[in-house]
VEXDREN-2710 file (C-alpha; in Angstrom, 1 decimal):
% VEXDREN-2710
k/r/px/py/pz
1/MET/-24.8/6.1/-2.7
2/TYR/-24.6/3.3/-5.2
3/THR/-21.3/1.4/-5.3
4/GLN/-19.9/-1.0/-7.7
5/MET/-16.6/-3.3/-7.1
6/LEU/-14.5/-5.3/-9.5
7/THR/-11.2/-7.2/-8.5
8/SER/-9.1/-9.5/-10.3
9/GLN/-7.6/-12.8/-9.7
10/LYS/-3.9/-11.3/-10.6
11/GLY/-2.8/-10.3/-7.3
12/GLY/-6.0/-10.6/-5.8
13/GLU/-6.2/-6.9/-6.8
14/LEU/-9.1/-4.3/-6.5
15/ILE/-9.3/-2.9/-10.0
16/SER/-12.3/-0.7/-9.8
17/PHE/-14.9/1.1/-7.4
18/LYS/-17.6/3.1/-8.7
19/VAL/-19.1/5.6/-6.4
20/ASP/-22.7/6.4/-8.0
21/GLY/-21.0/5.8/-11.5
22/GLU/-18.0/7.5/-11.0
23/GLU/-14.7/5.6/-11.0
24/ARG/-12.5/6.4/-7.8
25/ILE/-9.8/3.8/-8.4
26/HIS/-6.3/4.6/-10.9
27/GLN/-7.0/2.8/-13.9
28/GLY/-3.7/1.6/-14.5
29/GLU/-2.7/0.3/-18.1
30/ASN/-5.9/2.2/-19.4
31/CYS/-4.5/5.4/-17.9
32/ILE/-1.7/7.0/-20.2
33/ASP/-0.4/10.5/-20.7
34/GLU/0.1/12.6/-23.8
35/ASN/3.0/10.3/-25.6
36/GLY/1.1/7.2/-25.0
37/LYS/2.9/6.1/-21.9
38/VAL/1.4/4.1/-18.6
39/TYR/1.7/6.3/-15.5
40/TRP/1.4/3.1/-13.4
41/LYS/0.0/-0.2/-14.5
42/ARG/-1.4/-1.2/-11.1
43/HIS/-4.6/-0.4/-9.2
44/SER/-4.3/-1.4/-5.5
45/PRO/-1.8/-4.3/-5.1
46/ILE/-1.2/-6.1/-1.9
47/LEU/2.5/-6.0/-0.5
48/PHE/3.8/-9.3/0.7
49/PRO/6.1/-10.7/2.0
50/ILE/8.1/-7.3/1.7
51/VAL/7.0/-3.8/1.7
52/GLY/9.4/-1.7/-0.4
53/LYS/13.1/-2.9/-1.8
54/LEU/15.4/-5.2/-0.7
55/LYS/19.2/-3.9/-0.7
56/LYS/20.3/-5.4/-3.9
57/ASN/17.0/-6.9/-4.4
58/THR/18.2/-9.6/-2.4
59/THR/18.2/-11.4/1.2
60/LEU/19.6/-14.3/3.2
61/ILE/17.2/-16.8/4.4
62/GLY/18.6/-20.2/6.1
63/GLY/22.3/-18.9/4.7
64/LYS/21.0/-19.0/1.5
65/THR/20.7/-15.9/-1.1
66/PHE/17.0/-15.4/-2.5
67/GLU/15.9/-12.5/-4.9
68/ILE/12.7/-10.8/-4.2
69/MET/12.0/-8.0/-6.1
70/GLN/10.1/-4.5/-4.9
71/HIS/7.0/-4.9/-2.8
72/GLY/7.4/-8.9/-3.1
73/LEU/5.6/-11.4/-5.3
74/ALA/2.0/-11.5/-4.5
75/ARG/1.2/-8.8/-6.7
76/ASP/1.8/-10.6/-9.5
77/MET/0.5/-14.0/-8.4
78/GLU/-2.8/-15.6/-9.4
79/PHE/-5.1/-15.7/-6.2
80/GLU/-7.9/-18.2/-6.1
81/PRO/-11.3/-16.9/-5.5
82/ILE/-13.3/-18.1/-2.7
83/THR/-16.1/-15.9/-2.4
84/LYS/-17.9/-13.3/-4.8
85/LEU/-20.8/-11.4/-4.0
86/ASP/-21.9/-7.9/-4.8
87/ASN/-20.3/-6.6/-1.7
88/PHE/-17.7/-9.2/-0.9
89/HIS/-15.0/-10.5/-2.6
90/SER/-12.3/-12.8/-1.0
91/TYR/-9.4/-14.6/-2.7
92/VAL/-6.4/-16.6/-1.4
93/LEU/-2.8/-17.2/-2.3
94/LYS/-1.3/-20.4/-1.1
95/SER/2.5/-21.2/-1.0
96/ASN/3.6/-23.2/-4.0
97/LYS/6.6/-24.1/-6.0
98/TYR/7.0/-21.0/-7.7
99/THR/6.7/-19.1/-4.0
100/LEU/9.1/-21.2/-2.4
101/ALA/11.7/-21.2/-4.6
102/ARG/11.9/-17.0/-4.0
103/TYR/10.3/-17.0/-0.3
104/PRO/11.2/-20.6/1.1
105/TYR/8.4/-20.6/3.6
106/GLU/4.8/-21.9/3.8
107/PHE/1.8/-19.7/4.1
108/ALA/-1.8/-18.8/3.1
109/LEU/-2.5/-15.1/2.5
110/TYR/-6.0/-14.0/2.3
111/ASN/-7.4/-10.9/0.4
112/THR/-10.7/-9.8/1.3
113/TYR/-12.8/-6.7/0.3
114/ARG/-16.0/-5.6/1.9
115/THR/-18.6/-2.9/1.0
116/GLU/-21.0/-0.9/3.0
117/GLU/-22.6/2.2/1.6
118/ASN/-20.0/4.4/0.7
119/ARG/-17.2/2.4/2.6
120/LEU/-14.5/-0.1/1.1
121/THR/-12.9/-2.3/3.7
122/THR/-9.5/-4.2/2.7
123/ILE/-8.6/-7.2/4.7
124/TYR/-5.7/-9.0/5.1
125/LYS/-5.0/-12.3/6.6
126/VAL/-1.8/-14.5/6.6
127/VAL/-1.6/-17.9/7.9
128/ASN/1.3/-20.0/8.8
129/THR/0.8/-23.3/7.3
130/GLY/4.4/-24.5/7.7
131/LEU/6.6/-26.1/10.5
132/ILE/8.8/-23.5/11.4
133/ASN/8.4/-19.6/12.2
134/LEU/6.9/-17.5/9.2
135/PRO/8.5/-14.1/8.8
136/PHE/7.2/-11.4/6.7
137/GLY/6.0/-7.8/5.6
138/ILE/2.6/-6.5/4.5
139/GLY/1.0/-3.4/3.5
140/GLY/-1.6/-2.1/1.1
141/HIS/-0.9/0.3/-2.0
142/PRO/-4.5/1.7/-3.5
143/ALA/-4.2/4.4/-5.9
144/PHE/-7.2/6.9/-6.0
145/LYS/-8.2/8.9/-9.3
146/ILE/-7.5/12.9/-9.1
147/ASP/-7.7/15.8/-11.6
148/GLN/-4.0/16.6/-13.0
149/GLU/-5.4/20.2/-13.3
150/GLU/-6.4/20.6/-10.2
151/LEU/-3.1/19.0/-8.6
152/ALA/-0.9/21.2/-10.9
153/LYS/-3.0/23.9/-9.5
154/GLY/-1.9/22.7/-5.9
155/HIS/-5.6/22.4/-4.8
156/TYR/-5.0/19.1/-3.2
157/TYR/-4.2/18.6/0.4
158/LEU/-4.0/15.7/2.7
159/GLU/-5.6/16.2/6.4
160/PHE/-4.9/13.9/9.6
161/GLU/-7.9/13.7/12.1
162/GLN/-5.5/15.4/15.1
163/PRO/-2.3/17.4/15.3
164/GLU/0.7/15.2/14.3
165/GLU/3.5/16.3/17.3
166/LYS/5.6/13.1/16.9
167/ILE/5.7/12.3/13.0
168/HIS/9.0/11.6/11.3
169/PHE/9.4/11.3/7.6
170/LEU/12.0/8.8/6.2
171/TYR/14.5/9.5/4.1
172/LEU/15.0/7.3/0.9
173/ILE/18.2/6.6/-0.8
174/ASP/17.6/4.6/-3.9
175/GLY/14.6/3.3/-2.4
176/LEU/16.1/2.1/0.8
177/ILE/15.8/3.8/4.1
178/GLY/18.4/6.2/5.1
179/THR/20.0/6.9/8.5
180/ASP/18.6/10.7/8.9
181/TYR/15.1/11.8/8.8
182/ALA/13.5/13.7/5.8
183/ARG/12.2/17.4/6.0
184/ASN/8.9/17.3/7.9
185/ARG/6.2/18.2/5.1
186/ILE/3.5/18.7/7.8
187/VAL/1.9/22.3/7.4
188/GLU/0.1/23.3/10.8
189/LYS/0.8/20.0/12.5
190/LYS/-2.3/18.5/10.4
191/TYR/-1.8/19.0/6.5
192/ILE/0.4/17.8/3.7
193/LEU/0.1/20.1/0.6
194/LEU/-0.2/18.4/-2.8
195/ASP/1.2/19.5/-6.2
196/SER/2.6/17.8/-9.4
197/HIS/6.2/17.9/-7.5
198/THR/5.7/16.6/-4.5
199/PHE/6.7/13.1/-5.8
200/ASP/9.7/14.1/-7.6
201/ASN/12.0/12.3/-5.2
202/ASP/10.1/9.1/-4.4
203/ALA/7.2/8.6/-2.0
204/LEU/6.6/10.4/1.7
205/ILE/6.9/7.8/4.4
206/MET/5.8/8.5/7.7
207/LYS/6.0/6.9/11.4
208/GLY/5.0/8.1/14.7
209/ILE/1.4/9.0/13.4
210/THR/-1.1/9.5/16.2
211/SER/-3.9/9.8/14.0
212/HIS/-5.8/7.1/12.8
213/LYS/-7.5/8.7/9.9
214/ILE/-6.4/10.8/7.4
215/SER/-8.6/12.7/4.5
216/LEU/-8.0/13.5/0.5
217/ILE/-9.6/17.0/0.1
218/ASN/-9.8/19.4/-2.9
219/ALA/-9.7/22.9/-1.4
220/ASP/-10.7/24.6/-4.2
221/LYS/-14.1/22.8/-4.4
222/GLN/-13.9/22.5/-0.6
223/LYS/-14.8/18.8/-1.1
224/ARG/-13.6/15.9/0.8
225/LEU/-12.8/13.3/-1.5
226/LEU/-12.4/10.3/0.9
227/THR/-11.1/9.2/4.3
228/MET/-8.8/6.4/5.0
229/ASP/-8.7/4.6/8.6
230/PHE/-5.8/2.9/8.7
231/THR/-5.8/2.2/12.3
232/GLY/-2.9/-0.3/13.8
233/PHE/-0.6/0.5/10.8
234/PRO/2.6/1.9/12.1
235/TYR/3.4/3.6/8.6
236/LEU/1.7/5.5/5.9
237/ALA/3.3/6.3/2.6
238/ILE/1.7/8.8/0.3
239/TRP/3.3/8.4/-3.6
240/SER/2.2/9.1/-7.1
241/LYS/4.3/9.4/-10.4
242/PRO/5.1/13.1/-10.9
243/ASN/2.2/14.6/-12.4
244/ALA/0.2/11.7/-12.8
245/PRO/-3.6/11.7/-12.0
246/PHE/-3.5/9.6/-9.0
247/ILE/-2.5/9.7/-5.6
248/SER/-1.6/6.5/-3.6
249/ILE/-2.1/6.5/0.5
250/GLU/-0.5/3.4/1.3
251/PRO/-0.7/1.7/5.0
252/TRP/1.9/-0.6/5.8
253/TYR/3.0/-2.6/8.5
254/SER/6.9/-2.9/7.6
255/ILE/9.4/-0.9/5.2
256/ALA/12.3/-1.4/3.0
257/ASP/15.6/-2.5/3.7
258/SER/17.9/0.4/5.5
259/VAL/21.0/1.1/3.8
260/LYS/22.9/-0.6/6.4
261/SER/20.7/-3.5/6.6
262/THR/22.5/-6.7/7.4
263/GLY/20.6/-8.6/4.4
264/VAL/19.3/-11.3/6.7
265/PHE/15.6/-11.5/6.1
266/THR/14.5/-12.5/10.0
267/GLN/16.6/-9.3/10.9
268/LYS/14.6/-6.9/8.8
269/GLN/12.9/-4.0/10.7
270/ASP/9.6/-4.5/12.0
271/ILE/9.2/-7.9/10.6
272/ILE/6.5/-9.8/11.6
273/SER/7.0/-13.6/12.7
274/LEU/4.2/-15.8/13.1
275/LYS/4.4/-19.3/14.8
276/PRO/3.0/-22.4/13.0
277/GLU/-0.6/-22.3/12.7
278/GLU/-0.8/-18.8/13.9
279/THR/-2.8/-16.2/11.9
280/PHE/-2.1/-12.4/11.3
281/GLU/-5.0/-10.0/10.3
282/CYS/-5.2/-6.4/9.4
283/LYS/-7.6/-3.9/7.7
284/TYR/-7.8/-0.5/6.5
285/THR/-11.0/1.2/5.6
286/VAL/-11.9/4.0/3.0
287/GLU/-14.9/6.2/3.2
288/PHE/-15.7/7.9/-0.2
289/PHE/-17.7/11.0/-0.3
END
């Protein structure tokens, strides 16, 4: 297979990945509905220093209130390019006056894309460049192109690599994590069926997953479109806009605030904390077919 990758300094974001000339990534602002409205303006943003929403979009850090909007600030920042080869693109975002006014921690966030044949690996690395502990959340949000007519007919489904006995679906209330679990959407312990109404009530967010891989499949064409290896990520979210021509499969290390959140940033569930000079790294790989 012949692949082509295109990335952007804005957000250090992957904006195109073609396999044998066929685009496989949602095309953001270039993808509009019958009324000329953009479904979703992004492609594959990095979520940092939060995943999901904060309660009232604010948090307490050092006794002061800071506003951080949904999924954090990195996705809207200009990254600095480091390396750009045909099969390897790397960027870095370093804390600056803008970030420190909204998230008062010093950091370096590296975003790297590596291709090998039909596989695309996305690597995130966070370095604590400050003198105090660095708390943060992080996650991926890649959106993959699908056919709307096939979706409406219910031809798409997701398949885990092994039976899921302990999986839980988190219940969302206005973007925050509720106290109860949502209805389990797994069929025969391995499959999530997709149609144009799957996301009428927002994302499907899962924890307790045993599998390390999940595949997107078109049942009508008996074709596996892609397989994602999300080894190490404790959460996986599936999301789209209702009847939109993409499915976002999102590996996360952390989640939104709960409805009972204290609002203190360091008390967020699953927050990662790095000591000065420490490094955190994670990656996920998508194999396209």
